C-alpha positions in Angstrom: -65.7 54.8 77.6 -65.1 51.6 79.8 -65.1 49.2 76.7 -62.4 51.6 74.8 -60.5 51.2 77.8 -60.6 47.7 77.6 -60.0 47.0 74.1 -57.0 49.3 74.6 -55.8 47.5 77.5 -56.2 44.4 75.8 -54.1 45.3 72.8 -51.2 46.9 74.7 -51.3 43.6 76.7 -50.7 41.6 73.2 -48.5 44.1 72.0 -46.5 43.0 75.4 -46.7 39.1 75.0 -45.7 40.0 70.9 -43.0 41.5 71.5 -41.9 38.7 73.9 -42.5 35.9 71.6 -40.1 38.0 68.8 -37.6 38.2 71.4 -37.8 34.3 72.1 -37.6 33.9 68.7 -34.0 36.1 68.1 -32.8 34.2 71.8 -33.9 30.8 70.4 -32.1 31.8 66.7 -28.6 32.7 68.7 -28.8 29.3 70.8 -29.3 26.9 67.9 -26.8 29.0 65.4 -23.9 28.0 68.7 -24.7 24.7 69.6 -27.6 23.3 66.8 -28.9 19.6 67.6 -28.6 18.9 63.9 -26.2 20.3 61.1 -27.5 21.3 57.8 -25.7 23.0 55.1 -24.6 26.4 55.3 -27.0 27.0 52.0 -30.0 24.8 53.2 -29.7 27.1 56.5 -29.6 30.3 54.8 -31.8 29.7 52.6 -34.3 28.3 54.7 -33.9 31.6 56.8 -34.5 33.9 54.3 -37.1 32.3 52.5 -39.2 31.9 55.6 -38.4 35.0 56.4 -39.8 36.7 53.4 -42.7 35.0 53.3 -43.3 35.9 57.3 -43.0 39.6 56.0 -45.4 39.4 53.1 -48.0 36.9 54.9 -48.4 39.8 57.3 -48.5 42.9 54.4 -51.1 40.7 53.0 -53.3 40.1 56.0 -53.2 43.7 57.3 -53.9 44.9 53.4 -56.6 42.4 53.9 -57.9 43.5 57.0 -57.9 39.8 58.3 -57.8 40.8 62.0 -61.3 42.2 61.4 -63.0 38.9 61.4 -62.0 38.3 65.4 -64.1 41.9 65.3 -67.0 40.2 64.0 -66.8 36.9 66.1 -66.6 39.0 69.2 -70.1 40.2 68.8 -71.4 36.5 69.1 -68.9 35.3 71.9 -71.4 35.4 74.4 -73.7 32.7 72.9 -71.0 30.3 73.4 -70.1 27.2 75.8 -68.1 29.4 78.1 -70.1 32.7 77.7 -72.3 32.7 80.6 -69.0 32.3 82.8 -67.1 35.3 84.6 -63.7 35.9 83.1 -61.1 34.7 85.8 -58.4 32.0 85.9 -60.8 29.1 85.2 -62.3 30.5 82.0 -59.0 31.2 81.0 -57.4 27.8 81.4 -60.9 26.5 80.2 -60.5 28.7 77.3 -56.3 27.4 76.9 -57.0 23.5 76.7 -60.2 24.1 74.2 -57.9 26.2 71.8 -55.3 24.0 72.1 -57.2 20.9 71.4 -58.8 23.1 68.5 -55.5 23.9 67.0 -54.8 20.0 67.4 -58.1 19.3 64.9 -56.7 21.4 62.8 -53.2 20.3 62.1 -54.7 16.6 62.1 -57.0 17.9 59.3 -54.5 19.7 57.3 -52.7 16.7 57.0 -55.5 14.6 56.5 -57.7 16.4 53.9 -55.8 17.0 50.9 -57.3 20.1 49.6 -56.1 21.1 53.3 -52.4 19.3 52.8 -52.4 21.4 49.5 -51.6 24.9 51.8 -49.5 23.5 54.9 -47.3 21.1 52.9 -45.8 24.6 52.5 -45.0 24.6 56.0 -43.3 21.1 55.8 -41.2 21.8 52.4 -38.3 23.4 54.6 -35.5 21.4 53.9 -33.5 22.5 57.4 -35.6 22.6 60.4 -35.0 25.6 62.5 -36.9 28.3 65.1 -37.4 30.3 61.4 -39.4 27.6 60.2 -42.4 28.5 62.5 -43.0 31.8 59.9 -42.7 29.0 56.6 -46.7 29.1 56.4 -48.9 30.0 52.9 -51.2 32.8 53.1 -54.0 31.3 52.2 -53.5 28.2 54.9 -53.1 31.7 57.5 -56.4 33.4 56.4 -58.2 29.8 56.5 -57.0 29.1 59.8 -58.0 32.9 60.4 -61.5 31.6 60.5 -61.4 28.6 62.0 -60.1 30.8 65.1 -63.3 32.8 64.8 -65.8 30.1 64.8 -63.6 29.2 67.9 -64.7 32.6 69.7 -68.2 31.9 68.9 -68.7 28.4 69.6 -66.4 28.4 72.8 -67.8 31.5 73.9 -64.4 33.7 75.1 -63.1 37.3 73.9 -61.6 37.5 71.0 -58.6 39.3 72.6 -58.3 36.1 75.3 -58.1 34.3 72.1 -55.0 36.2 70.4 -53.4 36.3 73.5 -53.5 32.6 74.3 -52.9 32.6 70.5 -49.4 34.8 71.0 -48.3 31.7 74.0 -49.2 29.2 71.6 -46.6 31.2 69.2 -43.8 30.8 71.9 -44.4 27.3 71.8 -44.3 27.6 68.1 -40.9 28.9 68.0 -39.3 26.5 70.5 -40.3 23.1 69.1 -39.3 24.0 65.6 -35.7 24.9 67.2 -32.3 23.2 66.6 -31.5 22.6 70.0 -31.0 20.5 72.6 -33.1 20.1 75.8 -32.2 19.4 78.8 -34.4 16.0 80.2 -36.4 16.4 77.3 -37.5 12.9 77.4 -39.3 13.9 80.6 -40.4 17.3 79.8 -42.2 15.9 76.3 -44.7 14.0 78.2 -46.6 17.1 79.2 -45.8 19.5 76.5 -44.8 19.4 72.6 -40.6 19.7 72.6 -38.2 19.6 69.6 -37.9 16.0 69.6 -41.1 15.6 69.0 -41.6 18.1 66.6 -38.2 16.9 64.3 -40.6 13.6 64.0 -43.5 15.7 62.5 -41.3 17.1 59.7 -39.6 13.8 58.5 -39.8 13.6 54.7 -42.0 10.3 55.2 -45.5 10.4 55.3 -45.9 7.7 58.0 -43.6 9.8 60.3 -44.5 13.3 59.9 -48.6 12.2 60.0 -47.6 12.6 63.7 -47.2 14.6 66.7 -50.1 17.1 65.8 -50.0 19.3 69.2 -48.6 22.7 69.6 -48.6 23.3 73.3 -49.8 20.0 75.2 -48.7 16.8 74.4 -51.9 15.0 76.0 -53.8 15.3 72.7 -51.4 12.7 70.8 -51.5 10.3 73.5 -55.0 10.5 73.5 -55.5 9.4 69.8 -52.6 7.6 69.2 -50.9 10.3 67.4 -48.0 10.4 69.1 -44.6 9.0 67.9 -41.2 8.8 69.5 -38.4 8.7 66.5 -35.4 10.8 64.9 -36.3 11.0 61.6 -33.7 9.9 58.9 -34.6 13.1 56.6 -36.5 16.7 56.9 -38.7 18.1 54.4 -40.8 16.5 51.9 -39.8 13.9 49.6 -40.9 15.1 45.9 -41.4 18.9 46.0 -38.9 21.2 47.3 -38.7 25.3 47.6 -35.6 27.5 47.7 -37.4 30.8 47.7 -40.5 32.8 48.0 -41.9 32.7 45.0 -41.8 28.3 44.8 -42.9 28.6 48.5 -45.9 30.2 47.6 -46.6 28.5 44.2 -46.3 25.0 46.0 -49.8 25.3 47.0 -50.8 24.6 43.7 -49.0 21.7 42.7 -49.4 18.1 44.1 -47.5 15.0 45.2 -50.1 13.1 43.3 -49.4 15.0 40.4 -45.8 15.0 40.5 -45.9 11.0 40.9 -49.0 10.5 37.9 -45.8 12.8 35.6 -43.3 10.5 37.1 -46.1 7.6 35.9 -45.4 8.4 32.1 -41.9 9.1 31.8 -40.6 6.0 30.3 -38.1 4.0 32.8 -34.6 3.4 31.3 -32.9 -0.3 31.0 -31.8 -2.0 34.0 
């Protein structure tokens, strides 16, 4: 009975956190609409928000039908064997779990750029020609599924409660909305020394590969400093250089189209005389 009550309490707690995250999303949407950092055309902005919101809704329906969250229940059965499995629940364990999780997602993000089989899914997120809070919803469902499996492995290896990981994930969702927001942040240079801010993540969405292969952090900016992946610059353009998606169908299809194929195709097209 106690375990059931604890599970119910955790679910209610996560529900409250998720509700606050959505409120933060709506607030940031209003702020960036009134005082945007960068102006995008009305057409580009509208296409972005509609496509990103559609992706969020469809992806959640698919993940619910597949019962993807049930993987966490399986992982929970083996969480006691991990690194922190023997530690009593409390602030120290929570802080360590947060730091480990934030680093794990940093590593996953880095791998998603480095390995082409992961990039083919992750580039969907980078295909947005606008940069706004709804960009935080723009993911391919297969990218999300792979990440869920990765997070379940984290639960087992680190040895923390699956509901704690879900709570941390919702906290990170706040930051995903924040650093995708098209807003000006007071004292941003100083704040960015500790956490990822819009100015850092804006660089990460540059069309230039050498620029967007940087600033992989989600919450803490220390990981980029340690691994030398931090870049501070204002990108000339946002999105992908060769590929774009103006609606959800095109967005879903991007995973099956690579830049290499586009470059090969362009190489086959005869060039005109100068």
